[in-house]
N, C-alpha and C positions, 0 to 999 in steps of 0.2 A: 214068655207071657207078655212082656212089654211090647215086643214087636207085633204080636197078635193084636194087642189092645190098640196100638197105633194104626194098624191096618183097618181095624173095625171103625175107628174114629174117622179115618181118611175116607172110607166108603160112605159113612154116615154123612160127612160133609158134602160129598158129591151128590148124595140122594137129596139132602136138604136144599142145596142150591139148585140142583137140576130140577127138582120137583117144584121149585118156586116159579119157573117159567110158565108151565100150564096153569099153576094156581093163579097167576096174574091174569091169564086169559079168562078164567072163570070169574074172578073178581070184577073184571071189566064188563061183565054182562049187566051189572046193576050199578056200578060206581064209575065215576069219571076218573081219569088217571091220577090227578093230583090228590083227590080225596082218598082214593084207594091207597096211595102211598102214605098219606097222613095217618089213616087208621092202622095201617100195617105197623108203622113205627111208634104210634101210641102204645100199642101192645108190646112191640119189641123193646121199646125203651123202659116200659114198666117192669118187664121181666128182667132185663139186663141190670137196671138200676137197683132192683130189689136184691139181686144176687151180689152186686158190687157192695152195696151198703151192708149186707150180711157178712160177706167174707173178706172184704178188703180192709186193711189197716189204714189205708190212705185213699179214701174214695173220691176225694175232690182234686181236680187239677191244680197245679201250683205254678205260678209264674206265667210270663207272657208266652213262652214257647208251648207250654201245655194248653193254655186257653186258645192259642192260635191253632193248635192241632185239633181242638174240639170244634172250632169254627170251620176248619177245612173238612172235617168229618161230616159236620152238619150240612154244609153247603154243597160239597162235591160228592162225597161218598153216599149221602142220603138224598138230599133235595134234587140236585141236578141229575145224579145217576138214576134214581127211581123215576123221576118225571119223564126223562127221555126214554128210559126203558119201557115204561108203561105206555107212553104215546106210541112208541115204535111197535109194540105188540098189538096195537089196534090194527096194524096194517100187515102183519106177518105172523108166522107161527112161532111158538115157543122154541122149537128145535132150531129154526133159522136164527132166532135172536140169540140163543145160547152159543151158536157157532161164531157169530159176530163177536160176542162177548169174550170168546176164547182168545181174542187178540190181546187181552190184557197183559200177559207176560211179555209179549213182543213190544207193545207200546210202552210198558214200564221201563224196559231195557233201553229203548230209544230215548225216552225223556231223561233217564238217568245219565246217559252219555252226554246229551246235549245241554242239560240244565245243571247237573252236578259235577260234570267232568270226571265221572267215575267210570273206569273201564274204557273200552273202545269198541268200535264196530269196524271191522275190515270189510273187504269187498264181499266175502261170503256172508258176513253179518247183514249187510245192506240187502243182499239178495234174499236173505231170510225175511227181512221186513217187507220187501216187495212181494215175496211169495205169500205172506200172510194176507196182505191187502188183495192180492189176486185171488186167493182162496175165497175171501169174503165176496169178491166180485162175482165169482161163479155161483155162490150161494144166492146172491141177489138176482143174478140173471137179468141185468138191465137190458132193455131193448132200445136201440137208437130212436125208434119212433114213439117210445113210451117211457121216457126217463123219469116221468113223474108218476109212474105206476105204483100201486100199493106196496109191492114187495120192495122196490127200490127206496121208496120213502121210509118204510119201516126199518130197513137195514141202515139207512143213513142216520136215523134217529137213535137206534141202538148203538151205532158206532160212536156217536157223540157221548152216549152214556159210558162206553168203554174208555173213551179219552178222558172223561171227567174223573173216573176212578184211578186210572193210571197216573194222570197228572197229580191228583190228590195224594197218592202214595209217595210220589217223589217230593212234593212240597212238604209233606209231613216229615220226611227224612231230612230235608233242608232245615226245618225248624228245630230239629234235635230236641224233642220233648223229653222230659225226665220221668214223668209218671208212667205207670203201667199202661199198656195199650187198651186193655179191656175197660177200665173206668173211663178213659178218654172216649172210647167208641160208644159207651153207654150214654154219656152226656151228649155226644154228637148225635146219637139217635133222637134224643129228646129235642135238641135244637132243630134237627131236620124235620121232625114231625110238626113243630110249630111253624116253620117256614112253609111247609107244604099246606098246612091248614090256611095260612094267610093267602098263599098263592091261589088256592082253590076258591076262596071267597072272592078275591080280586078277579079271577077268571070267570066268575059267574056260574061256577058249576053247581048243579043241584046238590043239596045237602041232606040226603036221607040219613037218619040215625041208624046205628047198628041194629037196633031193635026192629027196624022195618025191613031188614034184608032177609032174603031167603036163606034156607039152611045150607045150600051149596056155597053161596058167597061167604057166609059166616065161617064155614069150614075152611075155605081157601084163605080167609083173613087170619084165622087161627094158625094155619100152617105157615103162612108168610111171616107173621109176627113172632111166633114162638120158635118154630123150627128153622125157617130160612133166615131169620134175623138174629134173635137172642142166642139160641143154642149154636147156630152155625158160626157166629163170630167167636163165641167162647171156645169152640173146638178149633177154629182156625188159629187163634192166637196161642192156644195151648200147644198145638202141633208145630207152629212156627218156631217156638223155643226148642222143641225136641228134634225136629227134622231139618230145620233151616229153610230159607226162602226157595231154594231150587225144588226140593221134593214137594213142598206144600203147593207150589205153583202148578204142579202136574195135575192138581184137581181141576184146573181149567179145561182139561181134556177128558175128564170123566163127566163133567156137568153137561156138555152137549149130548152125550150118549144117553144119559138119564132123561134129559129134557125131551129128546126126540122120541125115545121109547114111550115115555109117559104120555106125550102128546098123541102118539099114534094109538095107544091103548085106551086112554081116557077120553080123548077128544076126536079120535078118528082122523088125525091130521096126516096128510100124505108125506111120504119121504121120497124125494126124487133122486135119481142117480147123480145128478150134478151137485145136489146138496152133500151127498157122501163124498164125492170127489173134492169138492171145495173144502170140506172139513179136513180131509187128509192132506191137502196142500197147506192149510193153516198149520197143521201139526209139523209138516216138513219145514215150514218157515221157522217155527219155534225151535226145531232141532238144529237148524243152522245158526240161529241167533245164540242159542244156549249150548253149542256143541262142546265148549270147554268145560262147562259145568257138568254136562252129561258124561264126558270122559273122566272127570274127577270122581263123579259119583260111582261110575262103574268100576274104576280102579280101586276104590276104597272098599268095595264089597268083597266079602269072602264067600266064594261060591262052593 
């Protein structure tokens, strides 16, 4: 029963994060990128903090390392991540954005080796990193005569978002915070929402209130705040303790499938053969970078 429960939660996480990409596109119909992110994490932080204050015996971060992790979460995981992701999705589809985002496990491994001196990358590992970037290049399909084309710009912006999250996860490990991850993430959401509101005002974005938004945009914000943020993070950190970082990172390859299918069904977005090939090459790169972890996971299974 426990394995079945874990599988259901894993698929739910893939659905919540994958569905977030087309939801962002719907939200961008009436909201500018920074304000969309701010409203998303207003709701996400409210739900997450309510849960933390209700269930946690120690809901507040303690010490410099914990508060440093909150700042990293607010600035990198929320503000930079969501800003670049939403701006990128103004120029490309949710499916393409999700494929670029699936570079996260590869980038995290790369930063871990270089910044924390943990583990190592041999020739095959570096080939895996290159394959991941090559796969994203195929998805972007840049033209030498149009390097500033919409898809290329969108992919570049989403790539920056993926770098922000990957770098943030490594910095968080370097800080070695002592408090539980979920309270830190909840407070990070609140900080990120404040930063996004300020950035939105400084950028001169229009400031429509939630009450003036259409039902479709409100529905997308609800999905993003409650499901893609608050519930998804709670599931992620719960499964991280049960399954470990390798198995939970595999959700990065469920998310693009969900995002692509949802975009095609809900928004009638096209899916090109090169997009599929690019995604498969990214997966191959992940397999090379994580081949030892894959081998250990397979050998530990009783078939």
